[in-house]
Structure formats: C-alpha cells, structure tokens
OpenMM code with the backbone's topology and positions (N, CA, C; nanometers):
from openmm import Vec3, app, unit

residues = "MET ASP GLU ARG ILE ARG VAL VAL VAL ALA GLY PRO GLY ARG GLY GLU GLY ASP ARG THR ALA GLU VAL LEU ALA ARG ALA LEU ARG ASP ALA GLY MET GLU VAL VAL TYR THR ASP ARG PRO HIS ALA PRO GLY ARG LEU ALA ALA THR VAL VAL GLN GLU ASP ALA ASP ALA VAL GLY VAL VAL LEU PRO ARG ASP GLY ASP PRO ALA PRO LEU ALA GLY LEU ALA ALA ALA LEU THR GLY ARG GLY VAL ASP ASP VAL LEU PRO PHE ALA VAL ALA ASP GLY THR PRO PRO GLY VAL ALA ARG VAL PHE PRO ARG ASP THR ASP PRO GLY ASP VAL ALA GLY TRP VAL ARG ALA GLY LEU SER GLY".split()
positions = [
    Vec3(1.7890, -1.8146, -0.6843),
    Vec3(1.6746, -1.7869, -0.5584),
    Vec3(1.5998, -1.6502, -0.5979),
    Vec3(1.4520, -1.6499, -0.5653),
    Vec3(1.3520, -1.5389, -0.6439),
    Vec3(1.3901, -1.4065, -0.5121),
    Vec3(1.4022, -1.2945, -0.5709),
    Vec3(1.3898, -1.1903, -0.4699),
    Vec3(1.2723, -1.1753, -0.3980),
    Vec3(1.2920, -1.1681, -0.2860),
    Vec3(1.1645, -1.0979, -0.1910),
    Vec3(1.1064, -0.9587, -0.2673),
    Vec3(1.0039, -1.0020, -0.2299),
    Vec3(0.8969, -0.8619, -0.2609),
    Vec3(0.8832, -0.7514, -0.1402),
    Vec3(0.8931, -0.6443, -0.1815),
    Vec3(0.9248, -0.5397, -0.0726),
    Vec3(0.7798, -0.4458, -0.0993),
    Vec3(0.7176, -0.4747, 0.0498),
    Vec3(0.5751, -0.3668, 0.0214),
    Vec3(0.5678, -0.2842, 0.1084),
    Vec3(0.5507, -0.1308, 0.1038),
    Vec3(0.5264, -0.0459, 0.1906),
    Vec3(0.3920, -0.0532, 0.2305),
    Vec3(0.3675, -0.0370, 0.3666),
    Vec3(0.1779, -0.0510, 0.3815),
    Vec3(0.2026, 0.0226, 0.5037),
    Vec3(0.0908, 0.1709, 0.4602),
    Vec3(0.0702, 0.2788, 0.5072),
    Vec3(-0.0639, 0.2617, 0.6163),
    Vec3(-0.0704, 0.2574, 0.7072),
    Vec3(-0.2186, 0.2897, 0.7896),
    Vec3(-0.2372, 0.3752, 0.8191),
    Vec3(-0.3641, 0.4272, 0.8540),
    Vec3(-0.4215, 0.5172, 0.8320),
    Vec3(-0.4091, 0.6282, 0.9871),
    Vec3(-0.3433, 0.5721, 1.1051),
    Vec3(-0.2948, 0.6354, 1.2155),
    Vec3(-0.3735, 0.5143, 1.2849),
    Vec3(-0.2914, 0.5344, 1.4545),
    Vec3(-0.3358, 0.4960, 1.5543),
    Vec3(-0.5067, 0.5410, 1.6207),
    Vec3(-0.4867, 0.6613, 1.6056),
    Vec3(-0.6169, 0.7224, 1.6647),
    Vec3(-0.7283, 0.6854, 1.5727),
    Vec3(-0.7321, 0.6074, 1.4621),
    Vec3(-0.8352, 0.5420, 1.3645),
    Vec3(-0.8967, 0.3915, 1.4358),
    Vec3(-0.8335, 0.3694, 1.5243),
    Vec3(-0.8617, 0.2502, 1.5672),
    Vec3(-0.8968, 0.1370, 1.4725),
    Vec3(-0.8329, 0.1425, 1.3968),
    Vec3(-0.8278, 0.0671, 1.2817),
    Vec3(-0.7044, -0.0451, 1.2372),
    Vec3(-0.7146, -0.1557, 1.2676),
    Vec3(-0.6250, -0.2656, 1.2817),
    Vec3(-0.6136, -0.3536, 1.1205),
    Vec3(-0.6760, -0.2869, 1.0506),
    Vec3(-0.6562, -0.3471, 0.8944),
    Vec3(-0.5277, -0.3325, 0.8426),
    Vec3(-0.4794, -0.2238, 0.8967),
    Vec3(-0.3136, -0.1902, 0.7902),
    Vec3(-0.2558, -0.3064, 0.8670),
    Vec3(-0.2505, -0.3495, 1.0059),
    Vec3(-0.1961, -0.4151, 1.0832),
    Vec3(-0.1796, -0.5867, 1.0247),
    Vec3(-0.3106, -0.6127, 1.0366),
    Vec3(-0.3329, -0.7401, 0.9786),
    Vec3(-0.2835, -0.7629, 0.8393),
    Vec3(-0.2835, -0.6569, 0.7203),
    Vec3(-0.2684, -0.6861, 0.6103),
    Vec3(-0.1168, -0.6842, 0.5952),
    Vec3(-0.0433, -0.6176, 0.6679),
    Vec3(0.0891, -0.6172, 0.7002),
    Vec3(0.1677, -0.7724, 0.7570),
    Vec3(0.0815, -0.8269, 0.8519),
    Vec3(0.1186, -0.9626, 0.9053),
    Vec3(0.0761, -1.0337, 0.7793),
    Vec3(-0.0402, -1.0552, 0.6809),
    Vec3(-0.0355, -1.1214, 0.6053),
    Vec3(0.0600, -1.1080, 0.5222),
    Vec3(0.0836, -1.0085, 0.4797),
    Vec3(0.1981, -0.9741, 0.3514),
    Vec3(0.3500, -1.0654, 0.3998),
    Vec3(0.3682, -1.0267, 0.5207),
    Vec3(0.4993, -1.0666, 0.5850),
    Vec3(0.4660, -1.2758, 0.5779),
    Vec3(0.3646, -1.3341, 0.6315),
    Vec3(0.3754, -1.4212, 0.6391),
    Vec3(0.3466, -1.4892, 0.4852),
    Vec3(0.3304, -1.4442, 0.3754),
    Vec3(0.2873, -1.4767, 0.2366),
    Vec3(0.4711, -1.4610, 0.1902),
    Vec3(0.5416, -1.4230, 0.2691),
    Vec3(0.6895, -1.4345, 0.2299),
    Vec3(0.7558, -1.2802, 0.1717),
    Vec3(0.6770, -1.1859, 0.1981),
    Vec3(0.7336, -1.0617, 0.1234),
    Vec3(0.7758, -0.9927, 0.2600),
    Vec3(0.8759, -0.8626, 0.2260),
    Vec3(0.9456, -0.8001, 0.3120),
    Vec3(0.8506, -0.6666, 0.3444),
    Vec3(0.8014, -0.6235, 0.4432),
    Vec3(0.7078, -0.5359, 0.4503),
    Vec3(0.7747, -0.4174, 0.5728),
    Vec3(0.7476, -0.2915, 0.5363),
    Vec3(0.7608, -0.1663, 0.5661),
    Vec3(0.6185, -0.1444, 0.6279),
    Vec3(0.6086, -0.1179, 0.7466),
    Vec3(0.4952, -0.0741, 0.7938),
    Vec3(0.4965, 0.0516, 0.8534),
    Vec3(0.3937, 0.1281, 0.8465),
    Vec3(0.3827, 0.2698, 0.9211),
    Vec3(0.2547, 0.3017, 0.9192),
    Vec3(0.2221, 0.3086, 1.0516),
    Vec3(0.0890, 0.3229, 1.1050),
    Vec3(0.0395, 0.4777, 1.1453),
    Vec3(0.1624, 0.5417, 1.0541),
    Vec3(0.1166, 0.6849, 1.0084),
    Vec3(0.0435, 0.7192, 0.9030),
    Vec3(-0.0411, 0.8041, 0.9300),
    Vec3(-0.0637, 0.8786, 0.7484),
    Vec3(0.0489, 0.9820, 0.7086),
    Vec3(0.0605, 0.9623, 0.5811),
    Vec3(0.1845, 1.0449, 0.5225),
    Vec3(0.1460, 1.1385, 0.4161),
    Vec3(0.1686, 1.2800, 0.4054),
    Vec3(0.1805, 1.3324, 0.2908),
    Vec3(0.2098, 1.2285, 0.1592),
    Vec3(0.1464, 1.2762, 0.0484),
    Vec3(0.2077, 1.1749, -0.0700),
    Vec3(0.3689, 1.1988, -0.0862),
    Vec3(0.4153, 1.3264, -0.0834),
    Vec3(0.5286, 1.3246, -0.1844),
    Vec3(0.6541, 1.2421, -0.0143),
    Vec3(0.5905, 1.2673, 0.1274),
    Vec3(0.6831, 1.1690, 0.2012),
    Vec3(0.6441, 1.0343, 0.1626),
    Vec3(0.5152, 0.9641, 0.1375),
    Vec3(0.5279, 0.8453, 0.1489),
    Vec3(0.6180, 0.7810, 0.0137),
    Vec3(0.5965, 0.8755, -0.1032),
    Vec3(0.6517, 0.8381, -0.1976),
    Vec3(0.7895, 0.8393, -0.1929),
    Vec3(0.8750, 0.8936, -0.0927),
    Vec3(1.0023, 0.9359, -0.0474),
    Vec3(1.0525, 0.7872, 0.0066),
    Vec3(0.9253, 0.7573, 0.1147),
    Vec3(0.9579, 0.5866, 0.1936),
    Vec3(0.9573, 0.4847, 0.0848),
    Vec3(0.8867, 0.4968, 0.0023),
    Vec3(0.8756, 0.4126, -0.1192),
    Vec3(0.9967, 0.4044, -0.1938),
    Vec3(1.0518, 0.4907, -0.1995),
    Vec3(1.1707, 0.5330, -0.2802),
    Vec3(1.2867, 0.4896, -0.1796),
    Vec3(1.3230, 0.5149, -0.0583),
    Vec3(1.4143, 0.4743, 0.0001),
    Vec3(1.4358, 0.3560, 0.0454),
    Vec3(1.2805, 0.2825, 0.0463),
    Vec3(1.2907, 0.1463, 0.0829),
    Vec3(1.3202, 0.0355, -0.0556),
    Vec3(1.2858, 0.0914, -0.1367),
    Vec3(1.3261, 0.0327, -0.3110),
    Vec3(1.2081, -0.0486, -0.3045),
    Vec3(1.0842, -0.0257, -0.2782),
    Vec3(0.9970, -0.1065, -0.2347),
    Vec3(0.9252, -0.1568, -0.3956),
    Vec3(0.8847, -0.2832, -0.4082),
    Vec3(0.7819, -0.3250, -0.5277),
    Vec3(0.6172, -0.2575, -0.5033),
    Vec3(0.6033, -0.2659, -0.4522),
    Vec3(0.4900, -0.2049, -0.3784),
    Vec3(0.4330, -0.1336, -0.3099),
    Vec3(0.3092, -0.0692, -0.3251),
    Vec3(0.2669, -0.0005, -0.1825),
    Vec3(0.1070, 0.0431, -0.1316),
    Vec3(0.0960, -0.0119, -0.0409),
    Vec3(-0.0414, -0.0738, -0.0224),
    Vec3(-0.0862, 0.0509, 0.0636),
    Vec3(-0.2048, 0.1144, 0.0633),
    Vec3(-0.2535, 0.2572, 0.1518),
    Vec3(-0.4073, 0.2184, 0.2066),
    Vec3(-0.3884, 0.2015, 0.3383),
    Vec3(-0.5521, 0.1622, 0.4082),
    Vec3(-0.5855, 0.3080, 0.4448),
    Vec3(-0.6821, 0.3176, 0.3816),
    Vec3(-0.7486, 0.4834, 0.4082),
    Vec3(-0.8442, 0.4861, 0.5641),
    Vec3(-0.8634, 0.6056, 0.6025),
    Vec3(-0.9167, 0.5519, 0.7213),
    Vec3(-1.0904, 0.5227, 0.7012),
    Vec3(-1.1867, 0.4934, 0.7576),
    Vec3(-1.3073, 0.4928, 0.7272),
    Vec3(-1.3554, 0.6454, 0.6641),
    Vec3(-1.4417, 0.6242, 0.5965),
    Vec3(-1.4722, 0.7570, 0.5336),
    Vec3(-1.3476, 0.8435, 0.5026),
    Vec3(-1.2481, 0.7889, 0.4700),
    Vec3(-1.1286, 0.8795, 0.4748),
    Vec3(-1.1386, 0.9574, 0.3570),
    Vec3(-1.0888, 1.0582, 0.3146),
    Vec3(-1.0516, 1.1484, 0.1709),
    Vec3(-0.9941, 1.0948, 0.1045),
    Vec3(-1.0023, 1.0270, -0.0067),
    Vec3(-0.9032, 0.9687, -0.1078),
    Vec3(-0.8121, 1.0448, -0.1969),
    Vec3(-0.8058, 1.1740, -0.1869),
    Vec3(-0.7386, 1.2564, -0.2726),
    Vec3(-0.5510, 1.2029, -0.2331),
    Vec3(-0.5514, 1.1619, -0.1014),
    Vec3(-0.3944, 1.1646, -0.1185),
    Vec3(-0.3355, 1.0145, -0.2097),
    Vec3(-0.4473, 0.9525, -0.2370),
    Vec3(-0.3691, 0.8635, -0.3296),
    Vec3(-0.3327, 0.9284, -0.4883),
    Vec3(-0.4492, 0.9779, -0.5322),
    Vec3(-0.3942, 1.0780, -0.6536),
    Vec3(-0.2693, 1.1435, -0.6341),
    Vec3(-0.2662, 1.1788, -0.5215),
    Vec3(-0.1362, 1.2926, -0.4871),
    Vec3(-0.0123, 1.1685, -0.4668),
    Vec3(-0.0251, 1.0557, -0.4200),
    Vec3(0.0678, 0.9980, -0.4433),
    Vec3(0.1109, 0.9166, -0.5587),
    Vec3(0.0549, 0.8607, -0.6396),
    Vec3(0.0832, 0.8494, -0.7735),
    Vec3(0.1431, 0.9404, -0.8467),
    Vec3(0.1149, 1.0766, -0.8529),
    Vec3(0.1681, 1.1965, -0.9198),
    Vec3(0.3152, 1.2134, -0.8195),
    Vec3(0.3054, 1.2018, -0.6849),
    Vec3(0.4313, 1.2126, -0.6422),
    Vec3(0.5619, 1.0785, -0.6820),
    Vec3(0.5057, 0.9628, -0.7184),
    Vec3(0.6095, 0.8423, -0.7248),
    Vec3(0.6231, 0.8549, -0.8975),
    Vec3(0.5329, 0.9533, -0.9643),
    Vec3(0.5636, 0.9882, -1.1149),
    Vec3(0.6642, 1.0956, -1.0994),
    Vec3(0.6471, 1.1933, -1.0501),
    Vec3(0.7363, 1.3263, -1.0413),
    Vec3(0.8839, 1.2651, -0.9907),
    Vec3(0.8916, 1.1239, -0.9089),
    Vec3(1.0540, 1.0873, -0.9073),
    Vec3(1.0879, 0.9984, -0.9882),
    Vec3(0.9888, 0.9743, -1.0985),
    Vec3(1.0623, 0.8508, -1.1574),
    Vec3(1.0367, 0.7090, -1.1641),
    Vec3(0.9189, 0.6950, -1.0509),
    Vec3(0.9398, 0.5846, -1.0607),
    Vec3(0.7589, 0.5212, -1.1241),
    Vec3(0.8335, 0.4342, -1.1882),
    Vec3(0.6768, 0.3763, -1.2473),
    Vec3(0.6901, 0.2009, -1.2399),
    Vec3(0.7403, 0.1278, -1.1772),
    Vec3(0.7394, 0.0053, -1.1569),
    Vec3(0.6934, -0.0070, -1.0345),
    Vec3(0.6168, 0.0560, -0.9520),
    Vec3(0.5758, 0.0221, -0.8021),
    Vec3(0.4598, 0.0115, -0.8384),
    Vec3(0.3941, -0.0978, -0.7658),
    Vec3(0.2673, -0.1434, -0.7759),
    Vec3(0.1185, -0.0885, -0.6588),
    Vec3(0.0635, 0.0183, -0.6777),
    Vec3(-0.0019, 0.0815, -0.5430),
    Vec3(-0.1295, 0.0032, -0.5317),
    Vec3(-0.1805, -0.0083, -0.4236),
    Vec3(-0.3171, -0.0671, -0.4223),
    Vec3(-0.3402, -0.0040, -0.3057),
    Vec3(-0.4933, 0.0029, -0.2545),
    Vec3(-0.5504, 0.0204, -0.1263),
    Vec3(-0.6506, -0.0448, -0.0801),
    Vec3(-0.6777, 0.0062, 0.0507),
    Vec3(-0.7659, -0.1054, 0.1384),
    Vec3(-0.8711, 0.0493, 0.1736),
    Vec3(-1.0211, 0.0386, 0.1037),
    Vec3(-1.0851, 0.1506, 0.1618),
    Vec3(-1.2303, 0.1239, 0.1155),
    Vec3(-1.2862, 0.2019, 0.1505),
    Vec3(-1.4515, 0.2475, 0.1194),
    Vec3(-1.4364, 0.3203, -0.0236),
    Vec3(-1.5446, 0.2650, -0.0935),
    Vec3(-1.5773, 0.3207, -0.2131),
    Vec3(-1.4483, 0.2825, -0.3268),
    Vec3(-1.4353, 0.3815, -0.4028),
    Vec3(-1.3054, 0.3620, -0.4869),
    Vec3(-1.2641, 0.4836, -0.5419),
    Vec3(-1.1405, 0.4901, -0.4467),
    Vec3(-1.0450, 0.6127, -0.4746),
    Vec3(-0.9544, 0.6004, -0.6194),
    Vec3(-0.9463, 0.6955, -0.6938),
    Vec3(-0.8415, 0.7225, -0.7664),
    Vec3(-0.6827, 0.6880, -0.7477),
    Vec3(-0.6099, 0.6901, -0.8057),
    Vec3(-0.4678, 0.6546, -0.8372),
    Vec3(-0.3967, 0.5464, -0.7917),
    Vec3(-0.4548, 0.4293, -0.8172),
    Vec3(-0.3985, 0.3163, -0.7553),
    Vec3(-0.4494, 0.1987, -0.8512),
    Vec3(-0.3914, 0.0934, -0.8861),
    Vec3(-0.4193, -0.0314, -0.9561),
    Vec3(-0.5158, -0.0926, -0.9276),
    Vec3(-0.5145, -0.1257, -0.7673),
    Vec3(-0.6602, -0.1898, -0.7371),
    Vec3(-0.7105, -0.1493, -0.6394),
    Vec3(-0.8116, -0.1435, -0.5709),
    Vec3(-0.8987, -0.0881, -0.4558),
    Vec3(-0.9374, -0.1894, -0.3748),
    Vec3(-0.9052, -0.2626, -0.2618),
    Vec3(-0.9818, -0.3920, -0.1806),
    Vec3(-1.0679, -0.3150, -0.1165),
    Vec3(-1.1897, -0.3781, -0.0655),
    Vec3(-1.2820, -0.3408, 0.0453),
    Vec3(-1.1841, -0.4085, 0.1670),
    Vec3(-1.2549, -0.3331, 0.2399),
    Vec3(-1.2051, -0.3736, 0.3924),
    Vec3(-1.2443, -0.5133, 0.4557),
    Vec3(-1.3190, -0.5657, 0.4101),
    Vec3(-1.3528, -0.7113, 0.4140),
    Vec3(-1.2713, -0.8174, 0.3461),
    Vec3(-1.2089, -0.8119, 0.2419),
    Vec3(-1.0853, -0.8504, 0.1759),
    Vec3(-1.0212, -0.9466, 0.2524),
    Vec3(-1.0122, -1.0823, 0.2273),
    Vec3(-0.9165, -1.1786, 0.2750),
    Vec3(-0.7520, -1.1101, 0.2461),
    Vec3(-0.7089, -1.0764, 0.3517),
    Vec3(-0.5321, -1.0440, 0.3387),
    Vec3(-0.4680, -1.1368, 0.2362),
    Vec3(-0.4930, -1.2523, 0.2317),
    Vec3(-0.4072, -1.3489, 0.2028),
    Vec3(-0.4743, -1.3546, 0.0185),
    Vec3(-0.6035, -1.2824, -0.0063),
    Vec3(-0.5971, -1.2397, -0.1414),
    Vec3(-0.5575, -1.1179, -0.1688),
    Vec3(-0.4855, -1.0363, -0.0950),
    Vec3(-0.4432, -0.8965, -0.1183),
    Vec3(-0.2997, -0.9737, -0.1511),
    Vec3(-0.2598, -1.0725, -0.0920),
    Vec3(-0.0911, -1.1172, -0.0980),
    Vec3(-0.1034, -1.1628, -0.2680),
    Vec3(-0.1639, -1.2383, -0.2899),
    Vec3(-0.1953, -1.3263, -0.3958),
    Vec3(-0.2028, -1.2295, -0.4956),
    Vec3(-0.2719, -1.1171, -0.5391),
    Vec3(-0.3335, -1.0048, -0.6053),
    Vec3(-0.1571, -0.9374, -0.6272),
    Vec3(-0.0894, -0.9011, -0.5045),
    Vec3(0.0339, -0.8452, -0.5378),
    Vec3(0.1382, -0.9201, -0.5884),
    Vec3(0.1650, -1.0264, -0.5458),
    Vec3(0.2394, -1.1622, -0.6450),
    Vec3(0.2673, -1.1694, -0.7566),
    Vec3(0.1097, -1.1669, -0.7998),
    Vec3(0.0818, -1.1999, -0.9146),
    Vec3(0.1084, -1.0729, -1.0129),
    Vec3(0.0642, -0.9770, -0.9376),
    Vec3(0.0865, -0.8234, -1.0557),
    Vec3(0.2274, -0.7855, -1.0534),
    Vec3(0.3264, -0.8549, -0.9507),
    Vec3(0.4419, -0.7903, -0.9886),
    Vec3(0.5394, -0.8940, -1.0793),
    Vec3(0.4746, -1.0655, -1.0912),
    Vec3(0.5161, -1.1271, -1.1579),
    Vec3(0.5381, -1.1637, -1.2990),
    Vec3(0.4257, -1.0751, -1.3416),
    Vec3(0.3672, -1.0459, -1.4873),
    Vec3(0.3485, -0.9187, -1.5668),
] * unit.nanometer
topology = app.Topology()
chain = topology.addChain("A")
for resn in residues:
    res = topology.addResidue(resn, chain)
    for name in ("N", "CA", "C"):
        topology.addAtom(name, app.Element.getBySymbol(name[0]), res)
C-alpha cells in the first residue's frame, strides 16, 4: 500500500477574504492526500516547525494578494536549518516569489496543483 502524501497548507489569514487556501486544501484532500491546514500566516520558523511536527512531504503557502514574498525565502532557510531537505515547497501567489520549487498563479486549477505535488514526490 502506498503511503499517503502529507501536505501542510498555510493560508494568508481570515482577514484577507481569500478562499484560495481553503479550495486548495480541499482539492489536495480530494486527491487522496492528508492535509494539515492553517488559515493563519506564520513566521517562517514556526511554519517550518509545523512541517517537521506533521512529518509533511510538501508545504504550500498561499500569499495574500500583493503580499510580501520574503517569508517564503525565510521558510526555505528555516527548513534547511532544521535539516529538512526532502519537503517539496510551493506557493500560490501573484508574481514569482523566491524560496519555493514552484509558484502557481491564483487561477490555477487546484487539481493541477495536486497532480504536480504527486508527480514531484514520486520521482
């Protein structure tokens, strides 16, 4: 039996009025993945701790519209600092923030994100 993929999805926060992270989390779950969803933005170190605690295979961060992408680079550094090099980081954002393997535009079909995560972890 294949081990289920565990993904941490971090949303931009309830005050943003953006349901992108919720839709993404639901699509990943519907694709058979275990999802740990947080709708609160976290400091990079805290999000990295969640990834480690949950033994996640991937972490997806949905940035607020016109949000600062700097925390993504901080997340990559925090994961590296914890010795984590086998987690697939991705983002849903406007623009091309650094520190992640892939950036998906907000209008990307969530099923395409799920397929990319599965493919990225299988090979």
